[in-house]
C-alpha positions in Angstrom: -52.8 9.8 -31.9 -51.0 8.0 -35.5 -51.9 4.7 -35.8 -49.2 4.1 -37.3 -46.8 4.4 -34.7 -46.1 1.4 -32.5 -47.2 1.9 -28.8 -44.3 1.0 -25.8 -44.0 -2.6 -24.9 -44.5 -3.7 -21.0 -40.8 -4.4 -20.9 -39.9 -1.1 -22.4 -42.3 0.6 -20.0 -41.0 -1.5 -16.9 -37.5 -0.2 -17.9 -38.0 3.3 -18.6 -39.7 3.3 -15.1 -36.5 1.5 -13.7 -34.1 3.8 -15.5 -36.0 6.5 -13.7 -35.9 5.3 -10.3 -32.5 5.1 -11.0 -32.0 8.5 -11.4 -33.9 10.0 -8.3 -32.0 7.1 -6.0 -28.8 8.5 -7.9 -29.7 12.3 -7.2 -30.8 11.9 -4.0 -27.5 10.6 -3.2 -25.8 13.6 -4.7 -23.4 15.0 -2.4 -21.6 17.8 -3.3 -18.7 17.2 -1.6 -16.6 13.9 -1.7 -13.6 12.6 1.1 -12.0 9.7 -0.2 -8.8 7.7 1.2 -6.6 5.4 -0.3 -5.4 2.5 0.9 -3.2 -0.5 -0.1 0.2 -1.8 -1.5 2.7 0.1 -3.1 3.4 -1.4 -6.1 0.0 -1.9 -7.7 -1.4 1.6 -9.0 -3.2 3.0 -5.8 -1.2 6.3 -6.0 -2.1 5.9 -10.0 -6.0 6.0 -8.9 -5.7 8.5 -7.5 -3.9 10.5 -10.1 -7.4 9.1 -12.2 -9.4 10.3 -10.2 -8.1 13.8 -9.6 -7.6 13.6 -13.3 -4.2 15.0 -13.2 -0.5 13.9 -11.9 -0.8 15.0 -8.6 0.3 12.0 -6.4 4.3 11.2 -6.8 4.9 8.1 -8.8 8.4 7.9 -9.2 8.9 7.6 -5.4 7.1 5.7 -2.8 5.1 7.9 -0.1 6.4 7.6 2.9 3.7 10.3 4.2 0.2 11.2 3.5 -0.5 13.4 1.0 -3.5 15.7 0.3 -4.8 16.9 -2.7 -8.7 18.4 -4.0 -10.3 18.6 -7.3 -14.1 19.2 -8.6 -15.2 15.8 -10.1 -18.9 15.6 -12.1 -19.9 18.7 -10.3 -18.8 17.5 -6.7 -15.8 19.0 -4.8 -13.0 16.0 -4.3 -10.8 15.5 -1.6 -8.6 12.3 -2.1 -5.5 11.6 0.5 -3.1 9.2 -0.1 -1.2 6.7 1.8 2.0 5.0 2.4 1.4 1.8 0.8 2.1 -1.3 2.6 4.4 -4.3 1.7 3.0 -8.1 1.0 6.1 -10.0 2.8 6.9 -8.0 6.1 5.3 -5.8 8.4 4.3 -2.3 7.8 6.6 -0.1 9.8 4.9 2.0 12.8 5.6 5.4 11.1 3.3 4.3 7.8 0.8 2.5 10.5 0.8 6.1 12.4 0.5 8.0 8.9 -2.8 5.4 8.0 -5.1 6.4 11.0 -3.7 10.2 10.4 -5.0 10.0 7.0 -8.7 10.3 8.2 -8.2 13.3 10.2 -6.8 15.1 7.0 -10.5 15.7 5.5 -12.4 16.7 9.1 -15.2 15.7 9.7 -14.0 12.2 8.1 -13.7 10.6 5.4 -16.4 9.2 3.2 -14.9 6.3 1.9 -11.5 4.2 2.0 -10.7 3.0 -1.2 -8.9 -0.4 -0.8 -7.0 -0.9 -4.0 -6.3 -4.3 -5.2 -4.2 -4.9 -8.3 -6.5 -7.7 -10.5 -4.6 -11.1 -10.6 -2.4 -11.6 -7.2 -4.4 -12.1 -3.9 -3.2 -14.6 -1.9 -3.9 -15.5 1.7 -0.8 -12.9 2.5 -2.2 -10.4 0.7 -5.6 -11.1 3.3 -3.6 -11.0 6.2 -1.9 -7.4 5.6 -5.4 -6.3 4.4 -6.8 -7.5 7.8 -3.9 -5.9 9.5 -3.0 -2.5 8.1 -7.2 -2.1 8.1 -7.8 -2.8 11.7 -5.4 0.3 13.0 -8.6 2.2 11.5 -11.2 -0.1 13.7 -14.0 -2.2 12.7 -16.2 0.8 11.6 -13.8 1.2 8.9 -15.2 -1.9 6.8 -18.4 -0.1 6.7 -16.9 2.6 4.5 -14.6 0.3 2.2 -14.9 -0.1 -1.2 -12.7 -2.2 -3.4 -11.5 -0.9 -6.1 -9.4 -3.2 -8.3 -6.7 -2.3 -10.8 -5.2 -3.2 -13.5 -8.5 -4.2 -15.4 -7.0 -3.9 -18.9 -5.3 -7.7 -18.0 -9.2 -8.7 -17.6 -9.4 -8.2 -21.4 -13.4 -9.1 -21.8 -13.3 -11.4 -18.8 -16.2 -10.0 -16.4 -14.9 -9.1 -12.7 -17.6 -11.3 -11.4 -15.6 -14.5 -12.9 -12.5 -13.1 -11.6 -13.8 -13.0 -8.5 -14.8 -16.4 -8.3 -11.9 -17.6 -9.5 -9.5 -16.2 -7.0 -11.5 -17.9 -3.6 -11.6 -17.7 -0.4 -9.1 -14.4 0.4 -10.5 -11.9 -1.5 -14.3 -12.9 -1.4 -13.4 -12.4 2.6 -12.4 -8.9 2.0 -15.6 -8.0 -0.6 -17.4 -9.7 2.3 -16.3 -7.6 5.3 -16.8 -4.6 3.1 -20.2 -6.0 2.0 -19.6 -7.1 -1.3 -18.8 -3.1 -2.4 -16.3 -2.5 -5.1 -15.4 -1.0 -8.3 -13.1 -2.0 -11.3 -11.1 1.4 -12.8 -8.6 1.3 -15.9 -5.7 3.5 -14.6 -4.5 3.9 -18.7 -7.2 5.6 -19.6 -6.1 9.4 -19.2 -8.5 12.7 -19.3 -12.2 13.0 -18.8 -12.5 9.2 -17.0 -15.7 7.2 -17.9 -15.2 5.4 -14.9 -14.3 7.8 -12.3 -18.7 9.6 -12.1 -20.1 5.6 -11.5 -17.5 5.2 -8.7 -18.6 8.7 -6.8 -21.7 7.3 -7.1 -21.4 3.7 -5.6 -19.3 6.1 -3.0 -22.7 8.4 -2.5 -24.5 4.5 -2.6 -22.8 3.7 0.6 -22.9 6.6 2.4 -26.4 6.9 1.9 -27.0 3.4 3.2 -24.3 3.8 5.8 -25.9 6.9 7.0 -23.2 9.3 6.9 -19.3 9.5 6.5 -16.5 7.4 8.9 -15.9 9.1 12.0 -12.7 9.1 13.4 -13.2 10.1 16.3 -15.3 7.0 17.1 -13.2 4.8 16.1 -11.6 2.1 18.5 -8.9 0.3 16.5 -7.3 -2.8 18.8 -3.8 -3.0 20.2 -1.6 -2.8 17.2 0.3 -6.7 17.2 3.0 -5.5 14.6 3.4 -2.3 16.5 6.3 -3.7 19.4 7.8 -5.3 16.2 8.1 -2.4 14.0 8.5 0.9 17.1 12.5 1.6 16.3 11.8 0.9 12.1 11.3 4.3 10.1 10.5 4.8 7.4 13.8 5.2 5.7 15.3 2.7 7.3 13.1 -0.3 5.9 14.5 -3.0 4.5 15.6 -3.0 1.0 13.1 -6.2 -1.1 11.7 -6.3 -4.3 8.9 -7.6 -2.8 7.0 -3.8 -2.7 3.6 -5.6 -2.2 0.9 -7.7 -4.2 1.7 -8.5 -7.4 1.8 -11.9 -10.1 2.9 -14.6 -8.3 4.3 -18.1 -9.8 1.3 -20.7 -9.7 -0.6 -18.0 -8.1 -4.1 -16.4 -9.3 -2.8 -14.8 -11.9 -1.8 -17.9 -13.5 -5.0 -18.9 -13.7 -6.0 -15.5 -15.4 -3.3 -16.9 -17.8 -5.8 -19.8 -18.3 -8.8 -17.2 -18.5 -7.0 -15.3 -21.8 -5.2 -12.8 -19.7 -2.3 -10.6 -21.3 0.9 -13.0 -19.9 2.8 -11.4 -17.3 5.9 -9.8 -18.6 3.3 -8.0 -20.7 1.9 -6.6 -17.2 4.4 -6.1 -15.8 6.3 -3.9 -18.0 3.0 -2.1 -18.2 2.8 -1.3 -14.7 6.5 -0.8 -14.1 6.2 2.2 -16.4 3.5 3.8 -14.9 3.4 2.7 -10.8 5.3 3.8 -7.8 7.9 0.8 -7.9 10.5 2.2 -6.6 12.0 1.3 -2.8 12.4 3.7 -0.4 16.0 4.7 0.0 
């Protein structure tokens, strides 16, 4: 033994043991296949998040989807299936045909999705947005929350602000959603193209959730409550959705995005222009 070589400290040994334990846990949780369903509003990057996971532009962004779309790829050695669903609106009820598609999504990746990725844009969550989340996830039954991860998009808006600080500033409506899914969330920057450093970490979080919940979501066991909004929407088809500029969760005046400006985030105008260049902003015709 070289007497001049410094011996590892107790802290170094403990840190190495923690890293080895974390690696062993990740390897134990690793799945050869992952099945994911995207849920969320029409505007803030749901389909774009799907493309980020796939590593290519498979989901069309120039037109709002009216039906579920399934795509497959390989991510970090795993076979990954991604199902994109029709996005919902913020200021009006979700059309019944769209809700039927959301329910159908879980049967498109049998025997059931490992995770529902609820896409939420940074800086714009209100009590109305919470109501829409509650309304639409209720279609899938209470079990859906055990298999849901919130994926925050527009990470670039935060700049150097920790996501945990943002969550605290947003208040009770966003916290209610996070509490429902056992505080499982992930931050992703959809402006990064090619091999994405945040996607493997998201896959590991999905695998950890599957291990904790002992399996995937089973659509056959789901018992969604009676949809209270179906009656008012039963005659409203996707191509009859009233045209509106309120396509979903977005920066609102005097809202949470304003608090981000106080935290030295980017101004609203810059953020909106950045999103409109890349996301599904159009109203269905």
